[in-house]
C-alpha positions in Angstrom: 59.2 99.2 112.6 57.2 103.0 112.9 53.9 101.4 111.5 54.7 97.9 112.9 54.5 100.1 116.4 51.6 102.0 115.5 49.4 99.3 114.5 50.1 96.4 117.2 50.1 96.4 120.4 53.5 94.5 120.5 56.3 95.4 117.9 58.8 92.8 117.4 62.4 93.5 115.3 64.5 90.7 113.6 67.9 91.2 113.3 69.9 88.8 111.1 72.4 89.0 108.1 71.5 85.9 106.7 73.9 83.9 104.7 71.7 82.0 103.1 70.6 84.2 100.7 73.9 85.7 99.8 75.4 84.2 96.7 79.1 83.3 96.4 81.4 86.2 95.9 78.6 88.8 97.3 79.5 90.5 100.4 78.2 88.7 103.4 81.8 88.7 105.6 81.9 92.7 105.1 77.8 93.5 104.9 77.5 96.3 107.9 76.6 94.7 111.3 76.2 97.7 114.1 74.0 95.8 116.3 74.5 98.6 119.1 73.3 101.2 116.5 70.6 99.2 115.8 69.3 99.1 119.2 69.6 102.5 119.7 67.5 103.5 116.9 65.0 100.8 117.5 64.7 102.8 121.3 63.5 105.8 119.5 60.5 103.8 118.2 60.3 102.1 120.7 60.0 98.1 120.2 59.0 95.5 122.8 61.8 93.0 121.7 64.5 92.4 119.3 64.7 88.7 117.8 68.8 88.4 117.3 69.8 85.0 116.3 73.2 83.5 115.6 74.2 81.9 112.4 74.4 79.0 114.5 70.6 79.3 116.0 69.0 79.6 112.3 71.2 77.1 110.8 72.7 74.3 113.0 75.3 72.2 111.1 72.8 70.0 110.1 70.4 71.9 108.5 69.6 70.9 104.9 66.0 71.9 104.7 64.7 74.9 102.1 61.8 76.6 101.0 61.9 77.9 97.2 59.0 80.3 94.9 59.9 79.2 91.5 57.8 81.5 89.7 58.4 85.2 90.8 61.8 84.2 91.6 62.9 83.9 88.1 62.5 87.5 87.0 64.1 90.7 88.0 67.0 89.9 90.3 66.4 85.9 90.3 68.7 85.6 87.5 71.8 87.8 88.6 71.5 86.3 92.0 71.1 82.4 91.8 69.6 80.7 95.1 69.1 84.3 96.4 65.4 84.4 96.7 65.4 80.3 98.2 67.6 81.6 101.1 65.4 84.3 101.6 62.0 82.5 101.6 63.9 79.9 103.8 64.7 82.4 106.5 61.3 84.3 106.6 59.3 81.2 107.3 61.7 80.4 110.1 61.3 83.8 111.6 57.6 83.6 110.9 57.3 80.1 113.1 59.6 81.3 115.8 58.1 84.7 116.5 54.7 83.6 115.1 53.6 87.7 114.0 50.4 88.4 113.0 51.3 91.3 111.1 54.9 91.2 108.9 56.1 94.5 107.7 58.5 94.8 104.7 59.8 97.7 102.5 58.5 98.3 98.8 62.4 99.0 97.6 62.6 95.0 98.0 59.6 95.0 95.6 60.2 91.2 94.3 60.9 90.1 97.7 58.0 91.3 99.3 55.8 89.8 96.3 57.7 86.3 96.6 57.0 86.4 100.5 53.4 87.1 99.8 53.4 84.2 97.3 54.8 82.1 100.0 52.3 83.2 102.9 49.4 82.4 100.6 50.8 78.8 98.9 51.6 77.9 102.1 49.1 79.2 104.3 50.5 80.9 107.0 48.5 82.9 109.1 50.5 85.8 108.4 49.0 89.4 107.0 51.9 90.4 105.3 52.2 94.7 104.7 54.5 96.5 102.6 55.4 99.9 103.8 56.6 102.6 101.3 60.2 103.1 100.7 62.2 105.3 103.1 64.3 107.8 101.2 67.1 110.2 101.7 66.2 114.0 101.5 67.5 113.7 97.9 65.7 110.6 97.2 68.0 107.8 97.1 66.4 104.6 98.7 67.9 103.8 101.9 69.9 100.9 102.0 72.3 99.2 104.5 74.8 99.2 101.3 74.6 102.9 101.2 77.8 102.6 103.4 80.0 101.5 100.6 79.6 104.5 98.4 82.4 107.0 98.4 81.5 110.3 98.6 81.1 111.0 94.5 79.5 107.7 94.4 77.1 108.7 97.1 75.9 112.0 94.8 75.9 109.7 91.7 73.5 107.2 93.5 70.6 109.4 93.3 70.6 108.9 89.6 68.7 105.7 90.1 66.0 107.6 91.8 66.1 110.5 89.0 65.7 107.9 85.8 62.5 106.5 87.7 61.1 110.1 88.2 61.9 111.1 84.5 59.8 107.6 83.4 56.8 108.2 85.5 56.9 112.3 84.1 56.8 110.9 80.7 54.2 108.4 81.6 52.3 111.0 82.9 53.2 112.9 79.1 51.4 110.1 77.7 54.5 107.3 76.9 52.8 104.2 77.5 55.6 101.8 75.0 58.2 100.2 77.6 60.9 100.0 75.1 60.9 104.0 74.3 60.7 104.1 78.4 63.4 102.1 79.1 65.8 103.1 76.4 65.4 106.9 78.1 66.3 105.4 81.6 69.0 103.8 80.2 70.6 106.9 78.9 70.2 109.0 82.0 71.9 106.1 84.4 74.3 104.8 82.1 77.0 108.2 82.9 77.1 107.2 86.0 76.9 103.5 86.8 79.6 101.0 86.1 77.1 98.5 85.0 73.4 98.1 84.9 71.6 94.2 85.5 68.1 95.3 84.4 65.9 98.3 83.9 62.5 96.6 83.7 58.9 97.4 83.6 57.0 94.4 84.8 53.3 93.4 85.9 53.2 94.1 89.4 51.6 90.5 89.7 53.6 88.3 87.4 57.1 90.5 87.4 57.0 89.5 83.6 57.9 92.1 81.2 55.4 94.2 79.5 55.7 96.2 76.0 52.8 98.5 76.8 51.8 100.3 80.1 48.5 99.8 81.3 46.9 99.7 84.5 49.3 98.9 87.4 52.8 98.2 86.8 56.5 98.0 88.4 59.3 100.0 87.5 62.6 98.6 88.8 66.2 99.1 88.2 69.3 97.1 89.4 72.8 98.7 88.7 76.2 99.4 90.2 77.6 102.8 91.4 81.2 101.7 91.3 81.1 98.2 93.3 77.9 98.4 94.8 74.8 97.0 93.4 71.8 99.2 94.1 68.2 98.5 93.2 65.4 100.6 93.2 61.6 100.9 91.8 58.5 102.6 91.8 54.9 101.6 91.2 52.9 103.4 88.5 49.1 103.1 87.6 47.4 104.5 84.2 44.3 104.2 82.9 43.4 101.0 80.9 
């Protein structure tokens, strides 16, 4: 939001918990909602307007049209959250059509989401420039997320293990390791003692999100794991000589 403020004459923020991107048995009902706190934070930037629609505004009872990306969404979080990215692309297209932004800003923490939105914009010829901003982190490295508030004190301390594992992989790459299997095994060994479940530890092509065996050029290292009952994701982009 700060980058949007810096780079544009008008900055508009959308705040909407999108039911279409929550899969069955996920945390839609308890997902953090604190509009007054959000407004107070936005006043510090400040932004010019807040778009805060109701669920009825976005999805009246007759709503029956969805937008779906069918390639990038097959990877990483896709198999674990069926229908999630269809909900993301649908609501983002609706937001773009309503607000009509010239530039739209997303965070690198949701790397797969950002790539899917870029693909949608390109495929559907939308006049929007997508800007992906670096992940914003807590002082200890934990990626900021609304779901962090679910964590107990102990879980909050344990959650930093994702960032530590990513950094350990980067160090090994800097030392010359290029084999993805070796790196993923070492990351799993780091994470396992602190997590209740690992959905994936992946090293993928930054354009296709397909798994790669040997790191050359640019790659995305991504993790999805549970700390207690809370599912967290994190990632880093790396680049090595080809």
